[in-house]
C-alpha positions in Angstrom: 0.0 0.0 0.0 1.5 3.3 -1.1 1.5 6.7 0.5 -0.9 9.2 -1.1 0.4 12.6 -1.7 -0.9 16.0 -0.6 -3.2 17.6 -3.1 -1.4 19.6 -5.8 -2.1 23.3 -5.8 -4.9 24.2 -8.1 -5.3 27.4 -10.1 -8.4 29.5 -10.3 -10.1 30.0 -13.7 -8.6 33.5 -13.9 -5.1 32.0 -14.3 -3.6 30.2 -17.3 -6.0 27.6 -18.7 -5.2 24.0 -18.2 -4.2 21.9 -21.2 -7.0 20.2 -23.1 -7.9 16.8 -21.8 -6.4 13.9 -23.7 -8.2 10.8 -24.8 -6.7 9.0 -21.9 -8.0 11.6 -19.5 -11.5 11.2 -21.0 -11.4 7.4 -20.6 -13.9 6.0 -18.1 -12.7 5.0 -14.7 -13.0 1.4 -13.7 -15.1 0.7 -10.6 -13.2 0.2 -7.4 -11.8 -3.3 -7.1 -10.0 -5.3 -4.4 -7.4 -7.2 -6.4 -5.5 -10.2 -4.9 -2.5 -8.0 -4.5 -4.5 -5.5 -2.6 -6.1 -8.1 -0.3 -2.8 -9.8 0.4 -1.0 -6.5 1.1 -3.8 -5.3 3.3 -3.9 -8.5 5.4 -0.1 -8.4 5.8 0.0 -4.7 6.7 -3.0 -5.2 9.2 -1.1 -8.0 11.0 2.1 -5.8 11.2 0.1 -2.8 12.4 -1.5 -4.7 15.2 1.6 -6.6 16.3 4.2 -3.7 16.1 2.0 -0.6 16.6 -1.0 -2.0 18.6 -3.2 -0.2 16.1 -6.6 0.8 17.3 -9.1 2.4 15.0 -12.2 4.3 16.1 -15.2 5.3 14.0 -14.5 2.9 11.1 -18.3 2.6 10.8 -18.4 6.3 9.7 -16.7 5.4 6.4 -19.6 5.0 3.8 -19.9 1.5 2.4 -20.5 2.7 -1.1 -20.0 5.8 -3.2 -17.0 8.2 -3.6 -15.3 9.0 -0.3 -12.4 11.4 0.4 -10.7 10.8 3.7 -8.8 13.9 4.8 -6.3 13.5 7.6 -3.3 14.9 9.4 0.1 13.6 8.3 2.5 12.4 11.0 4.7 9.9 9.1 5.0 7.4 6.3 2.9 5.0 8.3 -0.3 7.1 8.0 -1.7 5.7 4.7 -1.3 2.1 6.0 -2.8 2.9 9.4 -5.8 4.6 7.7 -6.4 1.9 5.2 -5.9 -1.5 6.9 -9.2 -1.5 8.9 -11.3 -0.3 5.9 -13.1 -3.1 4.2 -13.4 -1.3 0.9 -10.4 -1.0 -1.4 -8.7 2.4 -1.4 -7.0 4.3 -4.3 -3.7 6.0 -3.8 -1.8 8.8 -5.5 1.9 7.9 -6.0 4.9 9.7 -7.5 4.9 9.3 -11.3 8.6 8.1 -11.1 7.4 4.9 -9.4 5.6 3.8 -12.6 8.6 4.0 -14.9 9.6 0.4 -14.1 7.1 -1.9 -15.9 7.1 -4.6 -13.2 6.9 -2.3 -10.2 4.4 -0.1 -12.1 2.2 -3.2 -12.6 2.4 -4.1 -8.9 1.5 -0.7 -7.6 -1.4 -0.4 -10.1 -2.6 -3.6 -8.6 -3.1 -1.8 -5.3 -5.1 0.9 -7.1 -2.3 3.5 -7.3 -2.2 6.2 -10.0 0.6 8.6 -10.8 1.0 12.3 -9.9 3.9 14.5 -10.9 4.8 15.8 -7.4 5.5 19.5 -7.1 4.2 20.4 -10.5 0.6 21.2 -9.7 -0.3 18.3 -11.9 -3.7 19.2 -13.4 -4.0 15.6 -14.8 -3.7 14.1 -11.3 -6.3 16.5 -9.9 -8.7 15.6 -12.8 -8.0 11.9 -12.2 -8.6 12.3 -8.5 -12.0 13.9 -9.1 -13.0 11.3 -11.7 -12.1 8.4 -9.3 -14.1 10.0 -6.5 -17.1 10.4 -8.8 -16.7 6.8 -9.9 -17.1 5.6 -6.4 -13.5 5.2 -5.2 -12.1 5.9 -1.7 -9.0 8.2 -1.6 -6.9 9.6 1.2 -5.4 13.1 1.2 -3.1 14.9 3.6 -3.7 18.6 3.0 -0.9 19.8 5.3 1.4 19.4 2.3 4.0 17.1 4.0 4.8 15.1 7.1 4.7 16.9 10.5 7.9 18.2 11.9 6.8 17.7 15.5 3.8 15.5 15.5 1.3 18.4 15.7 -1.1 19.5 12.9 0.2 22.1 10.5 -2.0 24.6 8.6 -3.9 23.1 5.6 -3.3 24.0 2.0 -6.2 25.2 -0.1 -6.1 22.6 -2.8 -8.3 20.1 -0.9 -11.1 22.7 -0.8 -11.2 23.0 -4.6 -11.1 19.2 -5.0 -14.0 18.8 -2.6 -16.1 21.5 -4.5 -15.4 19.9 -7.9 -16.2 16.4 -6.5 -19.8 17.4 -6.0 -22.5 16.3 -3.5 -22.2 12.6 -4.3 -18.7 12.5 -2.8 -18.6 12.2 0.9 -15.8 13.8 2.9 -14.6 11.9 6.0 -12.2 13.8 8.4 -9.7 11.6 10.2 -6.9 11.9 12.7 -3.8 9.8 13.3 -1.8 9.9 16.5 1.3 7.9 17.5 2.7 7.5 14.0 5.1 10.4 14.6 6.5 8.7 17.7 6.8 5.5 15.7 8.4 6.9 12.6 9.4 10.6 12.9 10.6 12.6 9.9 14.3 12.0 9.4 14.5 8.6 11.0 15.4 5.7 8.6 13.2 3.0 10.0 10.1 2.9 12.3 10.1 1.5 15.8 7.2 -0.1 17.8 4.9 2.6 19.3 1.1 2.6 19.8 -0.8 4.2 16.9 -4.4 5.3 17.0 -6.7 6.4 14.2 -10.2 8.0 14.4 -12.7 8.6 11.6 -15.3 11.4 11.8 -18.8 11.5 10.4 -19.1 11.8 6.6 -19.9 15.3 5.4 -21.1 16.9 2.2 -19.2 20.2 1.9 -19.5 20.7 -1.9 -21.8 23.7 -1.6 -19.3 25.7 0.5 -16.5 27.9 -0.6 -13.0 26.4 -0.8 -11.8 28.5 2.2 -14.7 27.5 4.3 -14.2 23.8 3.4 -10.6 24.0 4.5 -11.6 25.8 7.8 -14.2 23.1 8.5 -11.9 20.2 7.8 -9.1 21.8 9.8 -11.4 22.1 12.8 -12.8 18.6 12.6 -9.4 17.0 12.2 -8.0 18.9 15.2 -11.1 17.9 17.3 -10.6 14.2 16.4 -6.9 14.6 17.1 -7.6 15.9 20.6 -10.1 13.1 21.2 -7.5 10.5 20.3 -5.0 12.0 22.7 -7.6 11.9 25.5 -8.7 8.4 24.6 -8.2 6.0 27.6 
């Protein structure tokens, strides 16, 4: 299971227009699927998460059982995507650096766990379009709107790109705020390998925020994630 990236920055319509969609961009998105590679990887990662990180997940029932879902969470470490995904029954889709797809064999493997490429740091309009299409096709995706891993385990200010993606996703896409705590202690930024530390995850209630302005969406999600984060830290 691969780490999703933070949403690329989006330009407003008043800026330079995006390039015209290609035939590939207009191709229909396949429905979400749990391949044998995904099932095997999820089972293996779940076992490791429980054994080494005593993973406990709260509010899993808040993740809708069908339809497009965008899980928006804080980002403490490389462990976050795995910790957020191993307890979810539905298969999740992941954004991954485009360089990872250059090797045919590895590209085949990561596509088998529903990964799709994004050109990191370039404001990849194609990746944004693909993200919205997957959400509207009924996929689950995870995004970390802080723009990178935490420097100290706390929550950093959110970038605005996620607000625009939520608006363009429309009312059929449900937004689930989530919080991760303990992943920073287990694998802080700058450390080569993780060590065993308890990790906790909590999912909030699904929301429809598509009728709000981008700035209001960001403010709402920021508040919800911080609230869930505090609840996790106060969890007995």
